[in-house]
C-alpha positions as CSV (number, residue, x, y, z in Angstrom):
1,M,0.0,0.0,0.0
2,V,1.2,3.5,-0.9
3,P,1.9,5.6,2.3
4,N,-1.1,7.6,3.4
5,E,-3.3,5.5,0.9
6,L,-7.0,5.7,1.7
7,P,-8.9,2.7,3.0
8,A,-11.4,1.0,0.9
9,G,-14.7,2.9,0.3
10,I,-15.9,6.0,-1.5
11,P,-12.7,8.1,-2.1
12,P,-12.8,11.8,-1.1
13,T,-12.7,14.3,-3.9
14,V,-10.1,17.1,-3.8
15,L,-10.3,20.2,-6.0
16,V,-6.9,21.7,-6.9
17,V,-6.9,25.3,-8.1
18,D,-3.5,26.5,-9.4
19,D,-2.3,28.3,-12.5
20,S,0.9,26.4,-12.5
21,P,0.8,23.3,-14.8
22,T,3.8,21.9,-12.9
23,F,2.1,22.1,-9.5
24,L,-1.2,20.8,-11.0
25,T,0.5,17.8,-12.6
26,A,2.5,16.9,-9.4
27,L,-0.5,17.2,-7.1
28,L,-2.7,15.3,-9.5
29,D,-0.2,12.4,-9.7
30,H,0.3,12.2,-5.9
31,L,-3.3,12.5,-4.9
32,A,-4.5,10.0,-7.6
33,S,-1.9,7.5,-6.5
34,R,-3.2,7.7,-3.0
35,G,-6.8,7.0,-4.0
36,F,-8.3,10.5,-4.2
37,L,-10.6,11.7,-6.9
38,V,-9.0,14.8,-8.2
39,L,-10.6,17.9,-9.9
40,I,-8.3,20.6,-11.4
41,A,-8.8,24.2,-12.3
42,R,-6.4,26.8,-13.6
43,N,-8.1,29.9,-12.3
44,A,-10.6,31.0,-9.7
45,E,-13.6,31.2,-12.0
46,E,-13.1,27.7,-13.2
47,G,-12.5,26.6,-9.7
48,L,-15.8,28.1,-8.5
49,M,-17.7,26.4,-11.3
50,R,-16.1,22.9,-10.5
51,A,-16.7,23.4,-6.8
52,E,-20.4,24.1,-7.5
53,F,-21.0,21.1,-9.6
54,G,-18.4,18.7,-8.2
55,L,-18.9,19.4,-4.5
56,P,-15.4,18.4,-3.5
57,D,-14.6,17.2,0.1
58,L,-11.6,19.6,0.2
59,I,-10.1,22.4,-1.9
60,L,-6.4,23.2,-2.4
61,M,-6.4,26.8,-3.5
62,D,-3.5,28.9,-4.8
63,V,-3.5,32.5,-3.5
64,V,-2.1,34.2,-6.5
65,L,-4.3,33.5,-9.5
66,P,-5.1,35.4,-12.7
67,G,-8.3,37.5,-12.3
68,I,-9.9,36.7,-9.0
69,D,-7.4,35.7,-6.3
70,G,-7.7,32.7,-4.0
71,F,-8.9,34.8,-1.1
72,E,-11.9,36.2,-3.0
73,A,-12.7,32.8,-4.4
74,C,-12.8,31.4,-0.9
75,R,-15.1,34.2,0.3
76,R,-17.5,33.3,-2.6
77,L,-17.3,29.6,-1.7
78,K,-18.4,30.4,1.8
79,C,-21.4,32.2,0.6
80,V,-22.8,29.2,-1.2
81,E,-24.8,26.6,0.7
82,G,-23.2,23.6,-1.0
83,T,-19.6,24.7,-0.4
84,R,-19.9,26.7,2.8
85,D,-18.5,23.9,4.9
86,T,-15.9,22.7,2.5
87,P,-12.4,23.1,4.0
88,V,-10.1,25.3,1.9
89,I,-6.3,25.0,2.3
90,F,-4.3,27.9,0.7
91,M,-1.1,27.3,-1.2
92,T,1.3,30.2,-1.6
93,S,4.9,31.2,-1.8
94,L,4.1,34.4,0.0
95,T,5.7,34.6,3.5
96,D,4.0,37.8,4.8
97,P,2.1,36.8,8.0
98,R,-0.6,39.4,7.1
99,Q,-1.4,37.2,4.1
100,K,-2.2,34.3,6.3
101,I,-4.5,36.4,8.5
102,I,-6.3,37.5,5.4
103,G,-6.6,33.9,4.3
104,F,-8.1,32.8,7.6
105,D,-10.5,35.8,7.6
106,A,-11.6,34.7,4.2
107,G,-12.6,31.3,5.5
108,G,-9.5,29.2,4.9
109,V,-8.6,26.4,7.4
110,D,-4.9,26.0,6.8
111,Y,-1.8,27.2,4.9
112,I,0.8,25.3,2.8
113,T,3.9,27.2,1.8
114,K,5.5,26.6,-1.6
115,P,7.7,24.8,-2.3
116,F,6.2,22.0,-0.2
117,Q,6.8,18.5,0.8
118,I,4.1,16.1,-0.4
119,E,4.1,14.3,2.9
120,E,3.2,17.6,4.6
121,V,0.4,18.2,2.0
122,M,-1.0,14.7,2.6
123,A,-0.9,15.0,6.3
124,R,-2.8,18.3,6.2
125,I,-5.3,16.9,3.8
126,H,-6.0,13.8,6.0
127,T,-6.2,16.0,9.1
128,H,-8.9,18.3,7.6
129,L,-10.8,15.5,6.0
130,A,-10.9,13.8,9.4
131,L,-12.1,17.0,11.0
132,R,-14.8,17.5,8.4
133,K,-16.0,13.9,8.9
134,A,-16.0,14.4,12.7
135,N,-18.0,17.7,12.3
136,R,-20.5,16.0,10.0
137,E,-21.0,13.2,12.6
138,L,-21.3,15.8,15.3
139,Q,-24.0,17.6,13.3
140,Q,-25.9,14.4,12.7
141,M,-25.7,13.6,16.5
142,C,-27.0,17.1,17.2
143,E,-29.9,16.7,14.7
144,Q,-30.8,13.3,16.3
145,L,-30.7,14.9,19.8
146,N,-32.9,17.8,18.6
147,R,-35.4,15.3,17.1
148,A,-35.4,13.3,20.3
149,K,-35.9,16.5,22.3
150,A,-38.7,17.5,20.0
151,E,-40.4,14.1,20.5
152,L,-40.0,14.4,24.3
153,V,-41.4,17.9,24.2
154,Q,-44.4,16.6,22.2
155,N,-44.8,13.8,24.7
156,E,-44.9,16.3,27.5
157,K,-47.6,18.3,25.6
158,L,-49.6,15.1,25.1
159,A,-49.2,14.4,28.8
160,A,-50.5,17.8,29.6
161,L,-53.5,17.2,27.3
162,G,-54.1,13.9,29.1
163,A,-54.1,15.7,32.4
164,L,-56.6,18.2,30.9
165,V,-59.0,15.4,29.9
166,A,-58.6,13.8,33.3
167,G,-59.3,17.2,34.9
168,I,-62.4,17.7,32.8
169,S,-63.9,14.4,33.7
170,H,-63.1,14.7,37.4
171,E,-64.4,18.3,37.8
172,L,-67.6,17.6,35.7
173,N,-68.5,14.7,37.9
174,T,-69.6,16.9,40.8
175,P,-72.1,19.2,39.0
176,I,-73.4,16.4,36.8
177,G,-73.7,14.0,39.7
178,N,-75.5,16.6,41.8
179,G,-77.9,17.4,39.0
180,L,-78.5,13.8,38.2
181,M,-79.3,13.0,41.9
182,I,-81.8,15.9,42.1
183,A,-83.4,15.1,38.8
184,S,-83.9,11.5,39.8
185,A,-85.5,12.4,43.1
186,F,-87.8,14.8,41.4
187,E,-88.7,12.2,38.8
188,D,-89.7,9.8,41.5
189,Q,-91.8,12.4,43.2
190,T,-93.5,13.3,39.9
191,K,-94.3,9.6,39.2
192,E,-95.9,9.4,42.6
193,M,-98.0,12.5,41.9
194,R,-99.0,11.1,38.5
195,G,-100.1,7.8,40.0
196,Q,-102.3,9.6,42.5
197,F,-104.0,11.4,39.7
198,A,-104.4,8.2,37.7
199,R,-106.0,6.4,40.6
200,G,-108.4,9.3,41.2
201,E,-107.1,9.8,44.7
202,P,-107.9,13.2,46.3
203,M,-104.8,15.5,46.6
204,R,-104.3,17.7,49.6
205,R,-103.2,21.3,49.2
206,S,-100.2,20.6,51.4
207,S,-99.0,17.8,49.2
208,L,-99.3,20.0,46.1
209,D,-97.4,22.9,47.9
210,A,-94.6,20.4,48.9
211,Y,-94.4,19.2,45.3
212,L,-94.2,22.7,43.9
213,N,-91.6,23.7,46.5
214,N,-89.5,20.6,45.6
215,A,-89.9,21.5,41.9
216,S,-88.6,25.0,42.6
217,T,-85.7,23.7,44.6
218,A,-84.8,21.0,42.1
219,T,-84.9,23.5,39.2
220,E,-82.7,25.9,41.1
221,V,-80.1,23.2,41.9
222,L,-80.3,21.9,38.3
223,V,-79.7,25.3,36.8
224,R,-76.9,26.1,39.2
225,N,-75.1,22.8,38.5
226,L,-75.6,23.1,34.7
227,H,-74.2,26.6,34.8
228,R,-71.3,25.3,36.8
229,A,-70.7,22.5,34.2
230,A,-71.0,25.0,31.4
231,D,-68.4,27.3,33.0
232,L,-66.1,24.4,33.5
233,V,-66.4,23.3,29.9
234,T,-65.8,26.9,28.7
235,N,-62.8,27.2,31.0
236,F,-61.3,23.8,29.9
237,K,-62.0,24.6,26.3
238,Q,-60.0,27.8,26.5
239,V,-57.2,26.0,28.3
240,A,-57.2,23.3,25.7
241,V,-57.0,25.8,22.9
242,D,-54.2,27.7,24.6
243,Q,-52.2,24.5,25.4
244,T,-52.4,23.2,21.8
245,S,-51.4,26.5,20.2
246,A,-49.2,29.5,20.7
247,Q,-51.7,32.2,19.8
248,R,-51.3,35.6,21.3
249,R,-54.3,37.3,23.0
250,T,-55.1,39.6,25.9
251,F,-56.1,37.8,29.1
252,L,-56.5,38.1,32.8
253,L,-53.5,36.5,34.5
254,A,-55.6,35.2,37.4
255,E,-58.0,33.4,35.0
256,V,-55.1,31.7,33.1
257,V,-53.4,30.6,36.3
258,A,-56.7,29.3,37.8
259,G,-57.6,27.5,34.6
260,N,-54.3,25.6,34.5
261,I,-54.4,24.8,38.2
262,L,-57.9,23.4,37.5
263,T,-56.5,20.9,35.1
264,L,-54.0,19.7,37.7
265,L,-56.6,19.2,40.5
266,P,-56.9,15.4,39.9
267,T,-53.1,15.2,40.5
268,I,-53.2,17.6,43.4
269,R,-56.0,15.9,45.2
270,R,-54.1,12.6,45.2
271,T,-51.5,14.3,47.4
272,P,-51.5,15.8,50.8
273,Y,-50.5,19.2,49.3
274,Q,-52.4,22.4,48.6
275,V,-52.0,25.0,45.9
276,L,-52.8,28.6,46.8
277,Q,-53.2,31.5,44.3
278,D,-52.8,35.2,45.1
279,I,-52.9,37.2,41.9
280,P,-54.7,40.6,41.4
281,P,-58.0,39.8,39.6
282,S,-57.6,42.8,37.2
283,L,-54.0,42.1,36.1
284,M,-54.3,42.0,32.3
285,M,-51.5,40.8,29.9
286,D,-51.1,40.8,26.1
287,S,-49.0,37.7,25.7
288,Y,-49.2,33.9,25.0
289,P,-51.4,32.1,27.5
290,G,-50.7,28.7,26.1
291,P,-46.9,28.8,26.7
292,L,-47.4,30.6,30.0
293,G,-49.8,27.9,31.1
294,Q,-47.2,25.3,30.2
295,V,-44.7,27.2,32.4
296,I,-47.2,27.2,35.3
297,T,-48.1,23.6,34.9
298,N,-44.4,22.5,34.7
299,L,-43.4,24.4,37.8
300,V,-46.3,23.2,39.9
301,T,-45.8,19.7,38.7
302,N,-42.0,20.0,39.5
303,A,-42.9,21.2,43.0
304,I,-45.2,18.2,43.6
305,I,-42.8,15.6,42.1
306,H,-39.5,17.0,43.5
307,G,-40.0,19.8,45.9
308,L,-42.6,18.1,48.2
309,D,-41.7,14.5,47.5
310,G,-41.9,12.3,50.6
311,R,-43.6,15.0,52.8
312,D,-46.8,14.5,54.7
313,S,-48.0,18.1,53.9
314,G,-46.9,21.0,51.9
315,T,-48.0,24.2,50.2
316,I,-47.4,25.6,46.7
317,T,-48.0,29.3,46.5
318,I,-48.5,31.3,43.3
319,N,-48.2,35.1,43.7
320,S,-47.8,38.0,41.4
321,G,-47.5,41.8,41.4
322,L,-46.7,44.7,39.0
323,E,-43.3,46.0,38.3
324,V,-42.6,49.7,37.6
325,D,-41.4,49.1,34.1
326,D,-44.6,47.6,32.6
327,G,-43.9,44.1,33.8
328,V,-45.1,41.5,36.2
329,I,-43.3,39.5,38.8
330,M,-44.7,36.0,39.4
331,T,-43.4,33.6,42.0
332,I,-44.1,29.9,42.3
333,A,-42.8,28.7,45.7
334,D,-43.0,25.5,47.8
335,D,-42.0,24.9,51.4
336,G,-40.5,21.5,50.6
337,N,-37.2,19.8,50.3
338,G,-35.2,22.5,48.5
339,I,-32.4,22.0,45.9
340,T,-28.7,21.4,46.7
341,P,-26.3,24.1,45.4
342,D,-24.7,21.6,43.0
343,N,-28.1,20.7,41.4
344,L,-29.1,24.4,41.3
345,L,-26.3,25.1,38.9
346,H,-27.7,22.6,36.3
347,I,-31.4,22.9,36.9
348,F,-32.3,24.5,33.6
349,E,-30.0,22.2,31.5
350,P,-31.7,19.8,29.1
351,F,-32.1,16.2,30.3
352,F,-30.9,17.0,33.8
353,T,-33.0,15.2,36.4
354,T,-32.7,13.7,39.8
355,K,-35.3,11.1,39.0
356,L,-33.8,9.5,35.9
357,G,-35.5,6.2,35.1
358,V,-38.6,6.9,37.3
359,G,-40.5,9.2,35.0
360,G,-38.4,12.3,34.9
361,S,-37.3,13.3,31.4
362,G,-35.2,16.2,32.5
363,L,-36.8,18.6,30.0
364,G,-39.5,20.2,32.2
365,L,-37.5,23.1,33.6
366,H,-35.4,23.4,30.4
367,I,-38.7,24.0,28.5
368,V,-39.8,26.5,31.1
369,H,-36.5,28.5,30.7
370,N,-36.8,28.5,26.9
371,I,-40.5,29.6,27.0
372,V,-39.9,32.4,29.5
373,S,-36.8,33.8,27.8
374,D,-37.8,33.3,24.2
375,M,-41.6,33.2,23.7
376,L,-42.6,35.4,26.7
377,G,-39.6,37.8,26.5
378,G,-38.8,37.6,30.2
379,R,-36.4,35.9,32.5
380,I,-36.6,33.3,35.2
381,E,-34.5,33.0,38.4
382,V,-34.5,30.3,41.2
383,R,-33.4,30.4,44.7
384,S,-33.5,27.5,47.2
385,T,-32.4,26.4,50.6
386,P,-32.2,22.6,51.2
387,G,-34.9,21.7,53.7
388,K,-36.7,25.0,53.4
389,G,-38.2,25.1,49.9
390,T,-37.7,26.6,46.5
391,V,-38.9,29.8,44.8
392,F,-39.0,30.3,41.1
393,T,-39.4,34.0,40.1
394,L,-40.6,35.0,36.7
395,Y,-40.1,38.5,35.3
396,L,-42.5,38.9,32.5
397,P,-43.5,41.9,30.3
398,L,-47.1,42.8,30.3
399,T,-46.9,43.0,26.6
400,A,-44.9,40.1,25.1
401,P,-42.6,40.6,22.1
402,K,-44.1,39.8,18.7
403,H,-43.0,36.6,17.0
C-alpha cells in the first residue's frame, strides 16, 4: 500500500486550483496514486464552477491566481450553501504573516507554503478531511438529539392534554352528579303524583305545595349545576386551545393561572399538598397564554414531584405583582425539600433530572426556561435552601414581544 493511501470505500474528492501546470501535474499524480478523486482548475472562476458542480470534500487553493485571487474565491465559496463547509487550504509562496491572516479571515482552514513536501500536504489533507468527517458526525448527532428532544417535548404536551382530559372528567363529575341526583329524586316524586291522579285519589293542598316547593328547589339546583358544568367546559375549552397553540391574546392572568391549576386538580387531590393562588384579579396581559400555562403547569408539577416528594404536607403558592417598568413578577414557591447548590447550577440544562428512570425526562425546567426567555420575552430565576423550599421567580413583560 502506498503511504497515506486511503482505506477501501468511497474516495474523497479534492479540487486543486492553481495556475501552474507543474504544481497541478504533481498534485494530480500524488493525490490520484493515494486513492483520491481529483478535480483541477487553472483559475478561480473555473475553480468556483467545478466546486459548485463537483462538491469536493476539500479544496487546495493557490492564493495568486489570474483574475480573482484565491482569497476572494474562498469568500465566494463560503457564501454558497453547497460549499460553505468545504475546507479550503491555501497554497502560496508568500511569506508575509498578514497574508495568512487575510486567508483565515476569508474562511481558509490552513496554509501550505510553496515549495512544499508532499508528505506535509498529505498530512494536512488527511487531518482536515478527518475534522470534516467528525464535524458532520457531530452535526448528525445534534440533529438526532434535537429530534429526540422535540419528541420528548411533544410527549410532554400530550401528557398535559391527558391531564386536561382527566381534569375535565373529574371536575364535571360533581355538578353532573348533583344534577342527576336531584333530577332522579324529582322524577320519582313526579311519578308518585301522577299515580295519585291516575288512581283518582284526592290530593291535599299541602301535598301540592310540597311538590311545587320541591320542583322549585330542584330547578334551582339543576340550573346552578348546569351553569357550573357549562363554566367548567368553557374554561377547559380555553385552556385546551391555549395548550395546543401559541396564539397571542389579551387575558387576565388570574384566570389563566386558575384554569391551568384546575387541570391539575386530579393530581393535586391525590397528594396531601395544597396550591394557593394570590394574583390581582384585574391584572391584564397581552401575551401567549398557552406557553405561559405550560410554564405554570411544569413548575407546579415539578414542585409536587420533586419539591414536596416524601412529605406529609406542603404548600405551593403562586403570587404576582406589578413592576414599575410595565412588567409583572410572578413567584411559584414551595415549602419543601429544596435544591442542593450543585443541582441548582444545572437545573435548567436539558435532560438534567434527579429522577432518571422513574418518570423524569429532565426537560420540564429546560422547556420552562426557553419559553420564558424566548416566547414570553422575560427571564426566570430560582433560589432555594435545602430543607426550606424553592422559589421560582418569573419576570414577564405585560406586553410580550411579537414573534
